[in-house]
N, C-alpha and C positions, 0 to 999 in steps of 0.2 A: 036376042036374049042376052048375049054378052054386052050389048050396049046398055041394056037395062041394068045389068049388074054393075057395069062401070059407073053408071050414073048413081047407083045406090052406094057404092063404096067410096069413101072420101079418099082423096089423094094423101099419101103418107107424109109428104112434106107439109101438108096443111094441118096435120094433127099436132096436138101439143107433144112436148118431149116425153112426158111420162106415158103417152099413148103410142108413141112411135115404136118402143120395144115390144109392146103387146101386138101391134100390127105385124111387126117383123116376125114374131114367133108364130102368129096365126098363119102367115103366108108360108112359113116353113112347114108347119104341120099340115097345111093343105097340099103341099107339094110332096111330102113324104108319106109313106104308108103309116097307118095308125099302129101304136105300140101300147102294150099293157103297162110297161114300167115307166113311170114319170121321170123325166130328166132332172127335175129340181131336187130329187133325193140324193143325187150324186155328191154334191158338196156336203150335205149332212152326214152321209156315210163316211166321207173322208175325215171329217172332224171327229166323228165317233171313234174311227179307227185309230187316229193319233192319240186321243185321250186314253183309249184302251191300252195302247202300247206303253204309254208313260205310267199308267197305274200299275200295269203288270210288272214293269221294271222295278218300281218302288217296292211293291209287295215282295217281289222275289229277293231283292237285296236285304230287306228287313228280315225276311225269313231265314236267309243264309246267316246273317249276323246273329240272330237269336239262337240258331242251331249251334254256331261256333262258340258263343258264350256258354251255352248249356253244356256243350261237350267239354269246354275248358274247365268249367266249374266241377264237373264230375271227375275229371282227371285229377285236379288238385285235391279234391276230397279223398280220392283213393290213394294217391302216392305223392304227396306234396314234397317231402324231403328228397325222395328219389329223383323227382323231376328237377328240383333245384340243383342238386349235385350234378345231374347229367348235363344240364344246359349251361350252368354258370361256370366261370373259371375263378380260381383262387386269386384274390387280390395281392396278397403278400405271403411270404413264409415267415412265421413267427415262432419264438421260443416262449414257452409258458412256465410259470412257477406257481406254487401253491402257497397260501398263507401259512405262516409259522406261528406257533404259540411260544412266546418267550417270557422269561422272568425279567421284568423291567423295574428298575429302581424308582420308587416313589419319592419325588423330590419337591422341594419348595424353593423357588428361585427368589433372589433378592440382590440388591445392589448395596455396596458398602465401601468403606475406606480401610485400607491397611495402615495400621499405626503401631508404634512401639507399645508393648505391654507395660513396661516400666523403664524409666530413663533416669540417668544420673548426670547432673550438671557439674562440671569441673571448673572451679575458679582458681585464681592465683592466691597464694597465701602470703605474698609480699606485696608491698605497695611502692610506687615510685621507681620501679625497676623495669627496664626494657627487655623484651623477649629477644634472646640471642639465637636460638635454634628451635625448630619444630620437627619432631621425630616421627609423627604419624599423619595419615591422611584419612579423609572420609571413606567409610566403607571398610576400613581395616579392623580386624579383630584384635583385641588387646586383652591382657590378663591383669588382674588386680596387682598393683605395685609397679607396673611398667611405667617407665618415664615417657611422658608425652611431649614435653617441651622443656627448654632450659633458659633461665634468665641470665643476664650479664651479671657476674658475681665479683668483678674486679673491685668495685667499691666495697662490697661486703667483706671481702678478704682483708682489706685494709682496716675495716672496723673490727674484725676479729683480732688482728694483730694489736690494735690499740687496746682492746679489752684484755688481751693476754698481758700487755705491759702494765695495765692498771692492776691486774691481779698480782703481778710480781711486786709492784710497789706496795700494795696493801700488805702483802706477806712480810715484806721488809719492815714496814712500819709496825706491824704486830710483833715481829720478833724484837724490835728495839723497845717497844713498850713493855713487852714481857720481861726483858732483861732488866729494865729500870725498876719495874715493880719488884722483881725478885731481889734486887740489891737494896732497895730503900725500905721496903715494908718491914723487914725484921728489926729495923732501928726503932720502931715504935714501942717495942717491948722494953727498951732501956730509956724511953722518953727522949731519944735523940732527935726525933722529928715530931711535929705536931700531927694530930689526927687529921686535920684539914689537908695537910700536905700528903699524907698517906692516901686519903681519898682521891686526891688528884691523880696520883700514879695508878690507882686502881681504875679510875675513869678513863685514863689515856689507853690503858690496856684494852678495856672493853670497846672503846671507840675504834681502836685498830682492828679488833676482831670483827666488828660490824662492817667496817670499810672493806675488809677482805671478803666477807660474804657478799657484799653488794658488787664488788668487782667480779667475783666468780659468776654471779647471776647475769651481769651484763655480758660476760664472755659466753655463757650458755645461750643467751638470746641471739648474739651475733652468729654463733655457730648454727643455731636452729634456722636463722634466716638464710644462711648459706645452703643448708640442706633443703629448705623450702623453695629454693631457687629452681629446683627440679619439679616440674608439674607431673604428678603421679596419678595413674588411674586408680580410683577408689574401688572399682568393681570390675569384673570381667564382662566383656561384651563387645559390641561393634560401635565404632565411631560413626554416629549419624550426622553430626554437625561439627564443623571446625571454624570457630570465630577468631582464633589466634592468628596473628600475623607477625613476622619478624620485624623488630624495631618498635612495636607497639608497647607503650608503658602500661603495666598491669594496673587494673582497677578492680572494681567490684563486679563487673560483668563476667558471665561465664566465658571460658575459653574453649571448652569442648562439651559435647553432649554425647553420652554413651547409652546405647540400648542395652539394658541389663540382660546378660546371657544371649543377646542377639534375638530374643524372642519377640515375634511380631504377632499381632492379633488383628482379626478382621471384624470391623464394627458395622453391623447392618441394621437397618430399621425395617420392621415389618408391621403389618396391620395387627392390632390387638386381637382381632377375631381368629387369627392363625397362631397365636402364641401357644395355644394348647397343644399343638403338634410338635413343638420344639422344647427340649429339656436340656438341662446341664448334662454334658456328655454326648449329645447328639453329634454325629460326624458331619463335617462340612467339606466341600470341595470348592476351592476358589480358583477361578481362571487367571492365567498369567499371560503376558505377551508371548507371541510365537506359538500359540496353541497349547502351551503347557498349563499345568494346574498344580496346586499345592493342597495337601490334606490338612485337616485340623479337627478340633472339636470344641463345642460350646463350653466355655469356662464359667460364664456368669450371664445373668439376664437382669437388665435394669429393673428396679422395683416400681418405677413410675414412668409415665409416658412423657415424651418431649413436647415442645410447643406445637408440633404438627400432629399430635395425637398418635405418634408411632412409638413402638417399644424397641429399644436398642438392645441388640444381642451381641455379646463379645465372644469370639471364638479364637483360641490360641492356635497358631499355625506352626507347622513343622518348618525346619530350616530349609530355605531354598534361595539359591543365589539370585534368582530373577525377581524375588519379592522385595519390594522397597517400600519404606514408610511413606505415606502420602498418596499411594496409588489408589485410584477409584476403580474397583473391579466388581464383576458379577460373580456371584457364588450360589451354591446350592446346599440346602440342608438335606441330608440323606435320611429319609424317614422310613426306609425299609424297601421292600420290593413287592411288585404285583405281577400277576400273570396277564399278559395282553397279547392280542393278535397283531402281527406286524407283516408288512409287505415291503418290497424294495421301493425306494424313491423313484426309480426309473419306470415303475409300473403305473404311476399316478399321471393322469392327464387332466390339466386344468383348462376349463372353458367357461366363459361368461361368469366368472366369480365362483364357480363350483368345481369340485374335484370328482374325478371319475376313475374307474378301472375298466379295462376291456376284458370281459369274461369270454372264454372260448367254450361254446356249448355244442351239443349234438355232434360230437366227434365221431367220425366213421372212417372206414378205410375204403379208398377208391384207387384202383390201379396201384396198390401197394403204398399209397400215401395216406397220411392221417389228415382228414379234412374236417374243419369245424366252422361253426357260425359265430360271429361276433355279437355279443350283447353288452351294451354300455350300461354300467352300473354306477350310480352315484354313491359316494362314500363320504364319511366325516373323519377328518384326520385329527390325531392327537399330537403328542410330542414326537420329535425326530430323534433318532439314536443312530448316529453315523450314517450308514447307507440305507437304513430302514426307517419306516415311519409307522406309528401305532394307529390302528383303526378303532375309533370309539364304538362303532357298531360293527361287530365281527361279521364276516362272510361265512358261508358254509365251509367247513374244513376241507372238503374235497374240491373246492372251486379251483379252476385253472385260469390264471391271469396272463395276459400278454406282458412279458417281462420288460420290453422296451419297444419304442416305436409306435405306441398306441395312438399317438396324435395323427398318424397317417391313415387311421382306420375309421370307419363309420359303423353305426349300428346296423347289423344285418349283413355285413360283408362276409364273404367266404374266404377262409385263410387255410394255408397249409401249415400243419404243426410239425416243427422240426426240433423237438426237445432232445436233450442229451440222453434222457431216459429212453425215448423211442429209438434213438440211434443205437443205444446199448442193446435194447431188445432185438433190433434187427441184426446186429452183429452176432448176438448169441444164437439167433435162429440160423444165421449163415454158418456159424461154427458147428452148430448141431447138425445141419445138413451135410457139411463137409465130413464130419465125423461119421455120419451114417453111410456116406458114399465110401469112405475108406474101409469101414467095417464090411460093407457089401463086397468090395473088391477083394478083401482078405478072405471072405468066405468063398468067393469064386475061385481064387487061387488054391484054396485048401481042397475044394472039390476036384479041381483039375489035377 
């Protein structure tokens, strides 16, 4: 029987490779007892088990994350500010200020030149004479009639002496002619002389009189020349220019220029569209070197525009030692005042070409400290006035701004507020508590 079976079953080595595994499995199954659970399911179960573990892990983590997000959202919706304050730390300690409402002058700025309002040119009244002395300098204030320079008068004095001699000679000639006429003319009554001879004596006397008058006139001219050798100020004012030099022979050119009364004026050109805001009498303030300024007022307005289509405005200035004719200075026409909101310059933060202020909002007390949240607010600036700047779009009056150091903060930062007002309030509370303790101690002593 076994021989028959051996003959029926082929040898394993003779089978193809894909049949050898089946034969080996058949031999094992024939040698082992039969089982109801097939072995080929084991790899399948292992694969299913691995897949189930992975899927379960993924679902579990997703569920946990979803639960955490939901819980976090609910917590924030319930107490967002309290959670932030409890978990965050203040970035900086800041001092805050509130916007102020100030009366600011309404001005119109312009550039102009400082010039003399009226000038007087002083020239020599003599010719061909050299200057001997100069008695004043530029910038010096002088009075009318004051001597400014003196010419060399030696030659003039000689001419005066000559003129005086001519006068004396003319007087003597006149006296002689008068005596001759007085002696000879009565003889005509007795026909002792001819009428022609009498006329000659009369003519000699008249010629002597005329010669004396001419000599006296020349003497007066020479004396006037000597007096004109002193260059005198025709008006009171300030010497603005001095062209005279010692040794220079006088001519027709001016020797000095005087600003009448020392009055200067500021001449500014403005657009005709703005001329309606400026009137005669409008106050002006003109800047000077060193941060100074000089006040004045509009004295006149040009009736026509210049070549640049601008209107020239003339404003008389008050006396100031730093103001000089010819200076090109910026000035302001004071057109009244307006009420505007201002903040300190230190509270402005500039970034990317825009200006901001850092508002402190949601201020609350935590552990005895004032804690607030930063809110960056964009603003539009107007003119600057010293340490303050005007806001063209006002903020709410109760706004609290970071006074300085705002560039170190970001929108949403948590800060500690350390205002002087808060410190004062704390001190007042401390003083009140101390007073209460003292009063309590006094009551206790009274009871005992």
